[in-house]
C-alpha positions, 0 to 999 in steps of 0.5 A: 085366313083360317076357316076356324076361330077359337073364342076364349072368354076371360076374366082375370086370366093374366097367368094363362092367356099368353100361354094358351094363345101360344099353345094354340098357335103351336098346333099344326093347323092354323086357327085364329083366336078371338078373346072376349074380356069382361074388363079383367082388372088384372090386365089380361086385355093388355097382354092380349093387345101386346101380342096383337101389336107385336106378333099376331095382328092378323090372327088374334082378336079381342073384344072388351066388355065393361064388367062381368056380363055372363059367360053366355053373353060373352059367347053370344057376342063372339058367335055373332062376330065370328059369323060376320067375319065368315069363319066356318068352324067356331069353337068354345074353349077356356083360357086355363088349360082345363081344355087341352089345346091338342084336343082342338084338331080332334073337335075340328076333324069331327065336324070338318072330316066326319060331317058332324054339326056340333063336336063336344069335348066330353069328360063323361062319354067314356067314363069320368075323365077329370084330373085334379078336381075336388071329388065333390065338384066331380060328383056334382058336374057328373050328376048334373049331366045325368039329371039333364039327360033324365029331365030332358031325354037328351042323350048327350053325356056331358051336357055342361061341357064348354069345349065345343066346335060348331059348324057355321050353320049351327050358329046361323040357325040357332036364334042366338038372341032367344038364348036365355041363360048365362052360366052353366045352363047356357051350355046345356041350352045351346046343346039342347037347342042344336039337338031339337033342331036336328043337327048331328052331335058327336062326343069326343072324349077328352081329359079335363084338367083342373086349372093350375093357375088363376082362380075358378069362376064357379059358384053355387048360383051357376049351378042353381041356374042350371038346375031350374033352367033344365026344367024350362028347357024341358017345357020348351021342348014341348011347346016351343017351335024351333027353327027348321034344320037348314038344307045342305 
């Protein structure tokens, strides 16, 4: 039994899913994986089921959903599953190798060894560490994080990062059913909520590499949700009563 599980949401990732699973299982430390597939018509789920049946029965798991229901709802479902199955460290990670599996132990160490509650794989804490992105997307992502910092007063550099490790107690404390956003803004809302509760957050510098295979799921609506969602978060920060920081 591993103390850690990596949640990987998928939609049409047949080119990447087996490779990312094998890369994670090639790490020195043992991690379990939970794939949450939103009805991929390309057979992503079938590939995962085959790996479960033939090689990884006790450490690879899959939850299937009917259709694209949003990144945020996928992670919420995964968080609840991970808590029910008693994992102590719960990760978010993309399937497309934009997040380097070799950085997973560094995020784990920040929480397990250094005592942080949330570790963020940060593209912007030490400059701009992005490879093969169009310059327009780099600027949009970078200034989106700057915008969040400006509006909310939240000091994290990479507020939209989707590569993270949470200690169990963070996800137990955050009222997951009250998380409202589904796209980019979901990532901001989770970090901002953890910050408002008082959890210790560390940004671990990583290099983000644009996907080599498959199709990006980014669209303008995701950025629109983030833009207006940040204003709502700022208002929440003034009037909402957040859960108390649990005693250690």
